[in-house]
C-alpha positions in Angstrom: -24.5 -34.0 82.5 -22.7 -34.1 79.1 -20.9 -30.8 78.8 -21.5 -30.8 75.1 -25.1 -29.8 75.7 -24.6 -27.4 78.5 -25.4 -24.3 76.4 -28.4 -26.0 74.9 -29.7 -27.0 78.4 -29.3 -23.4 79.5 -31.4 -22.2 76.6 -34.1 -24.7 77.2 -34.1 -23.9 80.9 -34.3 -20.1 80.2 -37.4 -20.7 78.0 -39.4 -22.7 80.6 -42.5 -20.8 81.7 -41.4 -17.7 79.8 -43.8 -15.5 78.0 -43.1 -15.0 74.3 -42.1 -11.4 74.8 -39.5 -12.5 77.4 -37.9 -15.1 75.2 -35.4 -13.2 73.1 -33.6 -11.5 76.0 -33.6 -14.6 78.1 -32.2 -16.7 75.3 -29.4 -14.1 74.6 -28.4 -14.2 78.3 -28.4 -18.0 78.3 -26.2 -18.1 75.2 -23.7 -15.8 76.8 -23.7 -17.8 80.0 -23.3 -21.2 78.3 -20.7 -20.3 75.6 -17.4 -18.4 75.6 -19.0 -15.2 74.1 -19.7 -11.7 75.5 -22.8 -10.6 73.7 -25.6 -12.1 71.5 -28.4 -11.1 69.1 -31.4 -12.9 67.8 -33.2 -11.9 64.6 -36.0 -13.2 62.3 -35.9 -13.3 58.5 -32.3 -12.1 58.6 -31.5 -12.3 54.9 -34.8 -10.7 53.7 -36.1 -7.1 53.6 -38.4 -8.0 56.4 -35.6 -8.6 58.9 -36.7 -8.2 62.5 -34.1 -7.8 65.2 -35.6 -9.2 68.4 -32.8 -8.6 70.9 -29.3 -7.3 71.2 -27.8 -8.1 74.5 -25.3 -5.2 74.4 -24.3 -2.0 72.7 -21.6 -3.6 70.6 -23.9 -6.4 69.4 -26.4 -3.7 68.4 -23.8 -1.9 66.4 -22.8 -5.1 64.7 -26.4 -5.8 63.7 -26.8 -2.3 62.5 -23.8 -2.6 60.2 -25.0 -5.8 58.7 -28.5 -4.5 58.2 -27.3 -1.3 56.4 -24.9 -3.3 54.2 -27.3 -6.2 53.5 -24.4 -8.6 54.1 -22.2 -10.0 56.9 -21.8 -13.1 59.1 -25.5 -13.5 60.2 -26.8 -12.7 56.7 -24.6 -15.4 55.2 -25.6 -17.9 58.0 -29.3 -17.4 57.3 -28.8 -17.5 53.5 -26.8 -20.7 53.5 -28.2 -22.4 56.5 -24.7 -23.0 57.8 -22.6 -21.5 60.6 -20.3 -18.7 59.8 -17.3 -18.3 62.1 -15.2 -15.2 62.0 -12.6 -16.1 64.6 -10.5 -13.0 64.2 -12.6 -10.0 63.3 -9.5 -7.8 62.9 -8.5 -9.6 59.7 -9.8 -8.4 56.2 -13.4 -9.5 55.3 -13.3 -9.6 51.5 -16.3 -11.9 51.3 -18.4 -8.9 52.6 -17.1 -5.7 50.9 -20.0 -3.5 51.7 -20.2 -4.7 55.3 -16.5 -4.1 55.7 -16.9 -0.6 54.3 -19.5 0.1 57.0 -17.3 -0.8 59.9 -16.1 2.1 62.0 -14.3 2.7 65.3 -17.4 1.7 67.3 -16.9 -1.9 66.2 -13.1 -1.9 66.9 -13.7 -3.8 70.2 -15.1 -6.8 68.3 -12.7 -9.7 68.4 -14.7 -12.5 66.9 -18.2 -13.2 65.6 -20.0 -16.6 65.3 -23.2 -16.7 63.4 -25.7 -19.6 63.3 -28.9 -20.1 61.4 -32.2 -20.7 63.1 -34.1 -23.4 61.3 -37.2 -25.5 61.7 -38.2 -28.4 59.5 -35.3 -27.6 57.2 -36.3 -24.0 56.7 -34.3 -21.1 58.0 -36.3 -18.4 59.7 -33.7 -16.3 61.5 -30.2 -16.2 63.0 -28.2 -15.9 66.1 -25.0 -13.8 66.3 -22.5 -14.5 69.1 -19.8 -11.9 69.7 -16.5 -11.9 71.6 -14.4 -9.0 72.6 -11.2 -11.1 71.9 -10.4 -13.3 68.9 -10.8 -17.0 69.6 -10.6 -20.0 67.3 -13.3 -22.4 68.6 -12.5 -26.0 68.9 -14.8 -28.7 67.5 -16.6 -29.5 70.8 -17.4 -25.8 71.4 -18.7 -25.4 67.9 -20.9 -28.4 68.5 -22.2 -26.8 71.7 -23.0 -23.6 69.9 -24.8 -25.5 67.1 -26.8 -27.4 69.7 -27.6 -24.2 71.5 -28.8 -22.5 68.2 -31.0 -25.5 67.5 -32.5 -25.1 71.0 -33.1 -21.4 70.4 -34.9 -22.3 67.1 -37.0 -25.0 68.9 -38.3 -22.6 71.5 -38.7 -19.5 69.3 -40.4 -21.0 66.3 -43.8 -21.6 68.1 -43.8 -17.9 69.0 -42.7 -16.8 65.5 -46.0 -15.1 64.5 -46.5 -13.6 67.9 -43.0 -12.1 68.0 -42.8 -11.0 64.3 -44.0 -7.4 64.1 -46.0 -6.3 61.1 -47.1 -3.0 62.7 -45.7 -1.7 66.0 -42.4 -3.3 67.0 -42.1 -5.1 70.3 -40.4 -2.9 72.8 -37.1 -4.7 73.0 -34.5 -2.5 74.5 -33.2 -0.2 73.0 -36.7 0.2 71.5 -36.1 3.6 69.7 -33.0 2.4 67.8 -34.5 -1.0 66.9 -37.6 0.8 65.6 -35.5 3.3 63.6 -33.1 0.9 62.0 -35.4 -2.0 61.3 -39.1 -1.0 61.5 -38.9 2.4 59.8 -36.6 1.1 57.1 -38.8 -1.9 56.3 -41.9 0.4 56.1 -40.0 2.8 53.8 -38.9 -0.1 51.5 -42.5 -1.3 51.3 -43.8 2.2 50.4 -41.0 2.7 47.8 -41.8 -0.6 46.3 -45.5 0.3 45.9 -44.7 3.8 44.5 -42.2 2.6 41.9 -43.7 -0.8 41.1 -40.5 -2.7 42.1 -39.9 -5.5 44.5 -39.3 -4.8 48.1 -35.9 -6.3 47.7 -35.0 -3.8 45.0 -36.5 -1.0 47.0 -34.3 -2.0 50.0 -31.3 -2.1 47.8 -32.0 1.4 46.6 -32.3 2.7 50.1 -29.0 1.0 51.1 -27.3 2.3 47.9 -28.3 5.8 48.7 -27.1 5.5 52.3 -23.8 4.1 51.0 -23.1 6.7 48.3 -24.2 9.7 50.4 -22.8 8.6 53.7 -26.1 9.5 55.4 -27.7 7.2 58.0 -30.1 4.6 56.5 -32.9 5.4 59.0 -32.8 9.1 58.1 -33.2 8.2 54.4 -36.1 5.9 55.3 -37.8 8.6 57.4 -37.7 10.9 54.4 -39.4 8.3 52.2 -42.2 8.0 54.8 -42.4 11.7 55.4 -40.8 13.7 52.5 -39.3 17.0 53.5 -41.2 20.2 52.6 -40.0 21.9 49.4 -41.1 25.3 50.7 
């Protein structure tokens, strides 16, 4: 077997006979087994207010997704927006291209050594992203980047047919850790939609306002979102 496609083969094998709800976690595991990475995430609609995290294979990967979601920028957001891979091969260096994201980094993300983000696309249209995380910095050689790109294409191939089944418009799928995913992604999305309707602004602007309030006050974005959905009593 050509080793160039080993990671992609693992992805396709993991998807065989799998139910839609099993796919994200299986695919994250296959990516970590087939590539020199320690953790992985899969998300839909990454660069939009409707972003849906499907799976984070570890605590560090979840924290990385959280920081990017709160900031509205970062490697996976750029990968989804541009349709091109984004390789941060030494995460300890300054990240001037994402000032808000860099400002949200804290000690919990200190163990991140490198991040490689790839768009998920079908028929030329990006519908999500994959984030691959290493605990140590590593400059990927060209063959390994090729393997990762092939693996991301394989992920897109098997996930796109299940897109509408996996995308949550009401209750979120119970990907572990369900409570955190619901708080950081589901609740915030619902709050942005409500604020949009209340103020007559776009959902994008509503999300920007929520993020701006979180950034200027230092309060968690989910807590601000919860107060939009259930305003505190003035008694």
